[in-house]
C-alpha positions in Angstrom: 121.8 80.9 -46.8 122.2 77.5 -48.4 121.7 75.5 -45.2 118.3 77.2 -44.7 117.3 76.5 -48.3 118.2 72.9 -47.9 116.4 72.7 -44.6 119.5 71.7 -42.7 119.3 73.2 -39.3 122.5 73.4 -37.3 124.7 73.2 -40.3 127.1 76.0 -41.1 129.5 76.5 -44.0 132.5 76.4 -41.8 131.6 73.0 -40.5 131.1 71.7 -44.1 134.4 73.0 -45.2 136.1 71.4 -42.1 134.4 68.1 -42.7 135.7 68.2 -46.3 139.2 69.3 -45.6 140.1 67.1 -42.6 140.0 63.8 -44.3 142.0 65.1 -47.2 144.8 66.4 -45.0 144.7 63.1 -42.9 145.0 61.1 -46.1 148.3 62.9 -46.9 147.2 65.6 -49.3 149.3 68.7 -48.9 147.9 71.8 -47.2 148.6 73.7 -50.4 146.3 71.5 -52.5 143.6 71.3 -49.9 143.7 75.1 -49.6 143.3 75.5 -53.3 140.3 73.1 -53.2 138.8 75.3 -50.5 139.5 78.5 -52.4 142.2 79.8 -50.0 144.9 81.9 -51.5 147.3 81.4 -48.6 148.4 78.1 -46.9 148.3 79.9 -43.5 144.5 80.2 -43.9 144.2 76.5 -44.4 146.4 75.7 -41.4 144.0 77.4 -39.1 
């Protein structure tokens, strides 16, 4: 796992994705664009 290799205990991929996506959505970027940046194929996945 990447977080183990980087010696980051308590860090998970989901948390990193959320930390990246939240400010983008808050700044007005569309869910469609944020979803594409995260590799989602459906906007409904990004909405969760």
